[in-house]
C-alpha positions, 0 to 999 in steps of 0.5 A: 821244668824239663830239667827238673823232670829229668832229674826226678826221673833219674832219681826215681830210676836210681831208687828203683834199681836200689830197691830191686837190688835190695830185694835180691836174696843172698846166695850161700856158697855151694859144694863147688864153690867151697872146693874150688876156693880150697884149690886156690888156697892149695896153690898158695900152699895154705893147706890147713885152710884148704882142708877147712874149705874141702871139709865145708864142701864135703859137709854140703854134699859128701858125694862130691868126689873132688871134695875128697880128692882135695882132702887127700891131696891136702893131707898129703902135702902136710905129710899125713900119708895115712890120713891122706889114704882114708880121705882118697879111699872115701873119694875112690869109693864114689866110683867117679869115672872123671878125671877127678877119679883118676887124681884120686887114684894117682894121689892114693898111689903116692900116698900108699907107696909112702906108707909102703903099702903094696896096693900103691902099684895097683892104684897107679896102674889103674890111674895110668889105665884110666889116663895113660897121659895123665897130668894133675890139672892142679899141679902140672909138675905131676903126671904120668911119669910119676905114676910109672916111677910109683909102679917101679919103686913099688915093685923094687920095694917088694923084691920084684926087680924084674918088674921093676926094670920093666917100668924103669925102662918106661922112663929110660928105654936105654937102661939095662942091668942084670937084676939077678945079681946084687950089684945089678940090684944096687945099680937099679936102686941108684937109677930109681933114686936118680929118676926120682930127682929128674921128674 
């Protein structure tokens, strides 16, 4: 009799738990959920799938800067620098003062450099001003050294060889060359190429 009462009590408790659990409302993903999953897909190099997640997050809340950040990086990884710049710019217009804002500036500087846009230097400098020892939290192989190289490369591309040398020396303080001569400028170009391979 006692055993039957215990069995009935456990059965009743189990049914109550199922009933309570069944009454729970399903929660829809929110913007950070979409975006975080997008970054997971980025880590797996599934860039198109990541874009879909970042877009879903942006659709939920277009003021969430990391959605735009993710879109910028994903399009950059696909080799679409122009689309990347557009997405980064939308994120930069939100004036996010967190590390996400710095990531947006850094990413946009790389994309702009790929397009030959002189504003790459300004973006890279702004990112360095915001975080002098910046490291991309989603890909620690990218950091402030790459921003320094972006500034140096930008200056070289626009014929500002003295300024380029200043930034190259931030990467190798022992390096020196006479940039007033054509051989010196050629050596500087070789140095930039070597630094690009080392970073």
